[in-house]
C-alpha positions in Angstrom: 0.0 0.0 0.0 1.2 3.5 -0.8 2.3 5.4 2.3 2.3 9.2 2.6 4.3 11.4 5.0 3.1 14.9 5.9 5.6 17.3 7.4 3.7 20.3 8.7 4.0 22.3 11.9 0.4 23.4 11.9 -0.9 20.4 13.8 -4.6 21.0 13.1 -4.0 21.4 9.4 -1.6 18.4 9.3 -4.1 16.1 11.0 -6.9 17.3 8.8 -4.9 16.6 5.6 -3.9 13.2 7.0 -7.5 12.3 7.9 -8.8 13.4 4.5 -6.1 11.5 2.5 -6.7 8.3 4.5 -10.5 8.6 4.2 -10.7 9.6 0.6 -7.8 7.6 -0.9 -7.3 4.8 1.6 -3.6 5.5 2.1 -1.6 5.1 5.3 -0.5 8.5 6.5 2.2 9.6 9.0 2.5 13.1 10.4 5.7 14.9 11.5 5.6 18.4 12.9 9.3 19.2 12.3 12.2 17.9 10.2 13.8 16.0 13.1 10.6 14.0 13.5 10.3 13.5 9.7 13.9 12.0 9.6 12.8 9.3 12.1 9.8 8.3 9.9 11.9 8.4 6.8 14.4 6.0 8.4 11.5 3.6 9.2 9.3 3.7 6.1 9.5 4.1 2.4 7.0 6.8 1.2 5.2 7.1 -2.1 5.0 10.9 -1.7 6.1 13.4 1.0 3.9 16.5 1.5 6.1 19.1 3.2 5.7 22.6 4.5 8.4 24.9 3.3 9.2 26.5 6.6 9.5 24.4 9.8 10.6 25.2 13.4 13.9 23.4 12.9 14.3 24.1 9.2 13.0 27.7 8.7 14.5 28.4 5.3 13.3 25.5 3.2 16.1 23.1 4.1 13.6 20.3 4.3 13.1 20.4 0.5 16.8 19.9 -0.1 17.0 17.1 2.4 14.1 15.3 0.9 15.5 15.6 -2.7 18.9 14.4 -1.5 17.1 11.3 -0.3 15.4 10.9 -3.7 11.9 11.4 -2.4 8.9 12.5 -4.4 7.9 15.8 -2.9 4.9 18.1 -2.9 5.7 21.4 -1.3 3.0 23.1 0.8 3.4 26.8 1.6 1.4 29.9 2.6 4.1 32.1 1.1 2.7 33.8 -2.0 6.0 35.2 -3.2 6.2 34.4 -6.9 10.0 34.4 -7.1 10.2 31.9 -4.3 7.6 29.7 -5.9 9.4 29.7 -9.2 12.7 28.9 -7.5 11.2 25.9 -5.7 9.4 24.7 -8.9 12.8 24.6 -10.7 13.7 21.8 -8.4 12.5 18.3 -9.2 9.4 18.3 -7.1 5.9 17.1 -8.0 4.2 20.4 -7.3 4.0 23.5 -5.2 0.6 24.0 -3.6 -0.6 27.0 -1.7 -2.2 26.3 1.7 -4.5 29.3 2.0 -7.4 27.4 3.4 -9.3 24.1 3.8 -10.3 24.1 0.2 -6.7 23.5 -0.9 -6.9 20.0 0.5 -8.9 19.1 -2.6 -6.0 20.2 -4.7 -3.7 17.9 -2.7 -6.1 15.0 -3.2 -6.3 15.6 -6.9 -2.5 15.7 -7.2 -2.1 12.5 -5.3 -4.8 10.8 -7.4 -3.1 11.9 -10.5 0.4 10.5 -9.6 -1.2 7.2 -8.5 -2.8 6.8 -11.9 0.4 7.9 -13.7 2.0 4.6 -12.7 -0.1 2.9 -15.3 1.1 5.0 -18.2 4.3 4.6 -20.3 5.7 7.6 -22.1 8.2 7.6 -25.0 10.6 10.5 -25.2 12.2 11.1 -28.6 15.0 13.7 -28.9 18.5 13.6 -30.3 19.9 15.6 -27.3 21.0 13.2 -24.6 21.0 16.0 -22.0 17.4 17.0 -22.9 16.3 13.3 -22.8 17.7 12.8 -19.4 16.1 16.1 -18.1 12.6 15.2 -19.4 13.0 11.6 -18.3 13.8 12.8 -14.7 10.8 15.1 -14.6 8.4 12.4 -15.8 9.8 9.6 -13.6 9.3 11.9 -10.6 5.7 12.1 -11.6 5.6 8.3 -11.5 5.3 7.7 -15.2 7.2 4.8 -16.8 9.6 6.4 -19.3 11.5 5.1 -22.4 13.8 7.4 -24.4 15.4 7.2 -27.9 17.3 9.6 -30.2 15.2 9.8 -33.3 11.9 8.8 -35.0 13.0 5.5 -36.5 14.1 4.2 -33.1 10.8 5.4 -31.7 8.8 3.3 -34.3 10.9 0.3 -33.4 10.3 0.7 -29.7 6.6 1.2 -30.1 6.3 -2.1 -32.0 7.8 -3.8 -28.9 5.9 -1.7 -26.4 2.4 -1.2 -27.7 1.2 -0.1 -24.2 2.9 3.3 -24.7 0.2 5.9 -24.3 2.1 9.2 -25.0 5.0 10.1 -27.3 7.0 13.3 -26.6 9.0 14.2 -29.7 11.4 16.9 -30.8 11.0 18.2 -34.4 14.6 18.5 -35.8 16.2 15.1 -35.5 18.5 12.9 -37.7 17.2 9.8 -39.6 13.5 10.7 -39.1 12.3 14.0 -37.8 9.3 14.8 -35.6 6.9 15.6 -38.4 7.6 12.4 -40.2 7.3 10.5 -37.0 3.9 12.2 -36.2 2.6 11.2 -39.6 3.7 7.5 -39.2 2.3 7.3 -35.6 -1.0 8.9 -36.5 -1.4 6.6 -39.5 -1.1 3.6 -37.1 -2.7 4.9 -33.9 -5.9 6.9 -33.3 -5.9 10.0 -31.1 -7.9 8.2 -28.4 -5.2 5.5 -28.2 -1.9 7.4 -28.4 -1.2 11.1 -27.6 1.6 12.9 -29.4 3.1 16.1 -28.0 5.8 18.0 -29.9 8.6 19.7 -27.9 10.5 22.1 -30.2 12.3 25.4 -30.4 10.6 26.1 -33.7 8.0 28.8 -32.9 6.5 29.8 -36.3 2.7 29.3 -36.8 3.1 27.5 -40.0 5.3 24.7 -38.5 2.9 24.4 -35.5 -0.1 24.2 -37.7 1.5 21.4 -39.8 2.0 19.3 -36.7 -1.6 19.8 -35.6 -2.9 19.0 -39.1 -0.9 15.8 -39.1 -2.3 14.6 -35.9 -0.3 16.1 -33.0 -2.3 16.6 -29.8 -0.2 19.5 -28.5 2.9 21.5 -29.3 5.1 23.0 -26.6 7.8 25.5 -27.5 11.3 25.2 -25.9 12.3 26.6 -23.5 9.2 26.0 -21.4 8.0 26.2 -17.8 8.3 22.9 -16.0 5.0 23.6 -14.3 3.2 24.3 -17.6 4.8 21.2 -19.2 3.6 19.0 -16.3 0.0 20.4 -16.6 -0.1 19.8 -20.4 1.3 16.2 -20.0 -1.4 15.5 -17.4 -4.1 17.1 -19.6 -3.2 14.8 -22.5 -3.1 11.7 -20.3 -6.5 12.6 -18.7 -8.0 13.1 -22.1 -6.9 9.6 -23.1 -8.3 8.2 -19.9 -11.6 9.9 -20.5 -11.9 8.5 -24.0 -10.9 5.0 -22.9 
């Protein structure tokens, strides 16, 4: 069973979140009110996700996030701080999400986020890009969201891998690649797979409307221009996956 750790010094809020998660999702939940307590739990259990306040009595400057990431934990940051620069700084780290805790209604956002990453485990994504650095970056982001991820360097390799892994539900592809580019790959994929069976999202630095339109006309579900916000990228990946789930 997936187990959740909540690190939050507001005891009433922490206990309310814990009770709601257990009741609504049936997950086991542990609660720590400071980092030192959390370390004891982390030593004892392996957690599916850690929900953590950004500022704790014994870690007032966000040290808890660095600690959790060093331990390779999947982290959702909770904070009442509305500073946009701070939020963007935290989001640049490989966390699942940054959720404001302005009131009880935000617990529903926490539940939705947890439900999403639980479902993500059933999906396999193929990343197609000739840049090894970019492939690793995207693979890391997606795996932190609990997707299964495969990665190749160009379209021809992608087609070969899809024949071996027909369970792939989403292809993320660059445009300009050797051997077979992203547009050629999109045409081949859409010829063999309907939109309700396989989603195609293009990630490209090409930003002219004609190029973008060609991809959409040939069956792409979405087009994301590089460089992009990790938060927006995550939202659009989830939107594509949720559309597939709805159609299925």
